[in-house]
N, C-alpha and C positions, 0 to 999 in steps of 0.2 A: 732911320737907322744910321748910326755913324761908324764908318770902316776906317780903321787905321792901315795904311799901306805902307810897307818898307820900300822907300823910293830909292834905296841904294842897293838893292839886292841882285840885280843882273849885271853881267860884265859891261854893258853899255849904259848903266845907270846914270842919270834918272830918265833918259830920254823916252824909253818905252813905258816906264811906270807913269810919268806924267801923261803921256798920250793916252794911255789906258784910263787914267782917272778922268781926264777931260772927256773922253768918249762915253764913259760910264755916266758922268754927271749930265751930259747932254741927252742920253738915250733912256735913262731910267727914270723911276718915278722922282717927283720934286722932294720926297722926304729923306733922301740919300744925301749924306754928307760924307766927304772924304777927307782924312787927315794924312798928309804925305810927311813921313819922317825921314829926315836925312839932313845933310849939310844945307842949312838955310840959304847961303849965298848961291850955291849951285842950283837949288830948287828954284829960287826966285828967278834966276836967269833962264832956266827951262820954261817955267810958267809963263813968262813974259813972251815966249814965242807963240803963245796960243791966244788967238783973238776970241774964239767962241766959248769963253770959259764964265761959268757961273761962279763968280768969286765969293758969293754969299755962301756957297756950299763947299768950298775948298779951303782947307786950313793947312798951315805949315807948322811942323814941330821940329825944332832944331836938334839934331843928333851929329856932333862933329866927328864921330868915329863910325867905322864900318867893320864888318867881319869879312875877311877876304877868304877866297876859296882856298881849300886845303888846310885850314886852321882847325885844330882840335876842337870840336864841339863842347867838350867839358870845360874848356877854358874861357868860353865866351864871356860869362859873368865876371870873372876875375880880370881878364886882359882887356875887355871892351864894355866896361859898365855904360858908356856914353853912346853905344852903337845904336843904329836905327832899329835892330832887332830887340835889344833890350828896353830901349825907350818906348817902342811901340807896345810890346807886351805889358810894360808897366802902365800904360795909359788905359789898356784893356782891363787889368786887375784893378785900377782905381775906379772903374765904372765909367771912364770918359769915352769908352767905346763899346760897341757891340761885337766887333769881330777884328781881328789881326790877320793880314795877308802878307806873305813874302815869297819872292822868288828867289831868295838867297839860300844860303846853306840849309838844307832840311835838317842835318844833324844839329846845327847851332840853334835853329828854331825849336827843335824838339828839347834840347838840353835846357835851353833857357826857359821854355814853357814849363817844363817839370818843376823848376824852382821857383819861378815867378808866379804862376797860376796855380799852385797848389792850394788846396782849401784849408 
């Protein structure tokens, strides 16, 4: 199973997102892969802080933009097409992931999901 994780969703991103991904990869079945979506430079620096990491099951997807708290959910696709939310959902839509998870703006995730994942 391949899970895309919005690594820029929380206020302290990406520290907690990367720590959670590392823990999941170490504790869950070997067939789990995680794709962290966010600013590649920031993600690489945070990933480097972890020694116990199965690098063969962790992948990074560059998304230079992020949705900030308080932004109008309906404007996410227009204002932030390169955000971690939009890029993560596009990976899922393209069949490159089985799931997308974000601790970011619920409204932004819902609005982007309606447009990107529609059948």
